[in-house]
N, C-alpha and C positions, 0 to 999 in steps of 0.2 A: 504493500500500500504506500501511497505517496504521503508525505508530510505537508499539510497545508495549515496556514495560520492566519486567523482573522485578528488584527489588532484594532480594537474599537476605542475611539476617544470619546469619553462620556462628556455630555454637558454643553454641546454647541448651542449658543444662544444665551448661556448663563450671563456672561458679560462680554464686552468687546475684547478684553484681554484674554479671556478663555478662547474666544473665536480665533484670535491672532495666533495663540499657541497651537491650536489644532491645525490651522492652515499651514504653519511651518512644519508641523509633524507629518503632514501629508506631502507638502512640496519637497521637503528635504529629508524625510524620514520614512518610517515603516508603517505608518497608520494608513489603512485602506477603508476604514469605516468609522462612522460617528453616530452618536445618538443625540437628538436635539430636545432641549427644554422649551416646549412651545409656549409656556406662560411667562418666560423671562424677557427682559427688555431688549436684548441684542438678537432676538430670534429672526428679525427681518433680514439679517445678513445671510440667512440660509439660502435664499433664492440665488444670490450671486455666487455663493459657495458651490451650489449644485451646477451652475452654468460653467464655473471655472474647473470643477473636478467631476465630470459626469461619470467617471469610473468608480467613484467612491459611493458606498452604500450609506444612506441616511435613514436612521431609525428614529423612533419616538422614545424619549427618555421620560416615561410616565412619572408625574410628580404631583403629590397631594400634600406636601408638607412645607414647601419653601416658596416664598413670594406670594403673588396674588393669583387667583384662579383666572382662567380664560373665561369661564362662565360669569354671569352677573352674580354678585354675592347672595342675592335673595334666592337664587336657584340652588345654592349649595350651602345652606345655612349651617349645617352640622360640620362643615369642613373649614369654616373661617371664624376668626375672632371679631371683636367689635370694630376693628379697623378694616375689615374685609380682606385680611391676609390669612394664608394658611397657618395652621396651628403649630408648626415646627415640632418641638419636642413633646408637645401635648397631643400630637396626632395619634401616636401608637397607643398610649393609655386609653384614649377615648375609643379607638378602634377595637381594642381588646375587651372593652367593657360594654360594647354594643351601642355606643352613643354616636356612631358615624353611620349615616344612611347609605345603604348599598346603592339605591337608585341615584343618589346625588353623586356618588363616586363614578357610576356609569356615565352620568350626564357630563361631568367634568372631563373624564378621560376621552369621551366621544368628542367633546369640543376641542380638546388638545390636538387630537388627530386632525379634526376639521381645520384648525388653524394652520397646521403644516400644509395641508392640501390646498388651502386658499393661497398659500405662498408658492404654490407650484411644486410641492414636494409630496410624493406618495411614499410613506415610510416602508422600507423593506423589512424592518424587524422592530421588536420592542424590548425594552428592559425598564428598569426603574431607578429613580434617584435614591441612592443609599440602599438599594435592593429592598426597599420597603414594599415593593410589589409582591414579595414572597409571603407576606401575611395573606392567608387564604382568602379573606373577604376582598382584599385589594386585588388579588390575583384573578378572582372571578370577574371583577369589573374590567380588568385589563384584557382578559381573554375575550370578553364580550365585545369590547371596542375593536380588538384585533380582528375578530371574525367579521364584524360588520364592515370594516374598511378593507378587508382582503389582505391584511398583513400576514405574510406567509412564514416568517421566522421570528424567533425570540432568542434571547441569551440562554445558552445552556446553563443549567445549574447542577450538572453532573461534575462536581468539583474534582479536579486533579490537584491535590495539594503539592506544590513545589517545595522540596526540601533539599538544601544543599548538602553535598557530601554523600557518604555511604550509609547503608542500613536504613533506607527510606521506609520500608514496611514496618520495621521495628519501631522507629521513631513515630510513625503515624499512629500505630496501634497504641503506643504509650500516651500520645497526645489525646486521643479520643477517650481513653480510659480515665485520664486526668481531667478532661473537660466534657463530661457527658452531655451538657447542654448544647455544645457545638455539634456533637454527633447527632442529636435529635434535630437541630436546625438544618443541618446539611442533609439529613435523611428526608425531612419534609420537603426540602428544595428539590431533591431527586424525584420524589413522588409527584410534585407539581410539574416537573419537566416531562415525566411520563404521561401525566394527565393532558398536558399540552399536545404531546405527540398523538394521542388517541383522538384529539380534537382537530387534527390536521395541521398543527403548527410544527414546523421543523426547526432543528437546532444543529449546532456543531456537535461533534462527538463528546466534547468535554470543555470545561472552563478551567484554564490554568490559573491557580491561585497561590501566590507566595504570601509569606508573612504570618502564617498561623503557628507553625512549629518552630521556626527559627527567626533570625533577624533579617531575613531577606525582605526587600521592599522594591517597589516599582520605580523609585527615584534613584536606584542603584544600577549602574551599568553591569556590575558583577552579577547581580541577580538575573538580569536579562540574558547575559551570556550563558549563565547556568541553565536557564529555561531553554534556550535555543539548543544547547548541547545535549539536553536530555528529553527533548520534545518527542512524545509518542507518535506513532504512525496514525494516519487518519487526519481529520479536521479538528483543530483546536482553536479556542478563542481565548483572548485575554483582553481585559479592558484597562484603560489608562486614563490619566487626567492631565494632559499637557495644558499649559496656560500661563498667562502673565497676571500676577496678582494686582488687584485694584481695590478700592474702598468697598464696592458692592460685593465683591467676592468675599472679602474679609467679614462682611456683615452676615452673610448667609452660610458660609462654609467653614469647616475646621481644617480641611486639607487645603492649604493656601500656598505657602512659600515653596513647598515641594514641587508644585506644578511647573515652575520655570526650570527646575532641575530635570524634570521629566522631558521637557522639550530638548534639552541638551542630550539626554540619554537616547531618546527615540530617533535623533538625527545623527547618532554617532557612526563614523565609518567602521569602527570595530564591530558594531552590531550588524551592519550590512554584510561585512566579510564573514561573520559567523553564520548568518542565514544562508549565504551562498555556499559556504563550505559544507554545511549539513544538508544541502539539497532541499531546502524548505521553500515552498511557494507561498508568497504573500497574496491573500485573496480578500475579497469583500463578500458580503452576503449576496450581492448580485451574481457572483460566480457560482452560487449554489442553486440559483433559479433553474 
C-alpha cells in the first residue's frame, strides 16, 4: 500500500493572521487542506483563498463555543450569552446537563455551512473546533448538517498515537492504563467514526496524534520528522494550527504563540526531504473523491 498524508490546517477565517499563516503553509509548505471557521471575522478571505489554491480541500470547522453565531441570537438562545456570543467554557457543562437545544445546534451548524456556500465554497469535509464535535449531541447535529449539504468526508478519529523512540505498544498500553478517561474518550471517538462510516461519511484510515504519551508536539520539527519516518501505510491525517498571533486570536485561543513556530516547521526543507525520502504522497480530501 502507498503512504498518503493529509495535512489539514485548522481555523481558516479565525483571524487574518491565522489566514496568513495557513496561506504560507500551503504556498511554501506541506499543508494541502484546511478547515474554515464560518462564524469568525476573517472568513470572507476564503473565497480568494479557494481561487488562489483550487487544489486545496476546504472543510467546515464546526464551532459552537467561540465568537458569535452565524444565526441570529434569538434563533439559538441556548447557545449564546447575554451579549449574543457563544458560551466558551460554559458550553460543555450546559451540553452535558441537557441545557443546549439539539434543534438550535442543527440550525447553527446548517447556517455555518450555508455561509461557506454563499462565499462560493462547498466544504469537502468537516471537523470541529477543539474537537468538541465529538460530544455525541454535537456530533449528531454535525452529521445532520453534513448529510444535508452533501459533505462526503470528516476527520478520522481512529487515533494513531505518535510516540517517539522504541517500545511504542508498551508505552501506549501503560498510558491508557494510567489514564482510563482518555481510553474511554478515544474509544467513543472511534465509535463515532464508525457511526459516520455507516452513514456514508468517509475518512482517512487514521488520525496521527502526538503529545499524549511523551513531549512530542506539533510546533517541533523533530516531532514531524519522527511522524514522517514512522508513518503507517495507507491514508493518514494530521491537523495543525499555523498562524500569526494577533489580539483577536489571543482573546479566543490558548494555543497562540506556537502557531508562528508551526509555520516555520511546516515550511521546513528538512520536512520536504523526509517526505520524499519515505515515499509519502501529500494529498487533500479532494484526492479521495
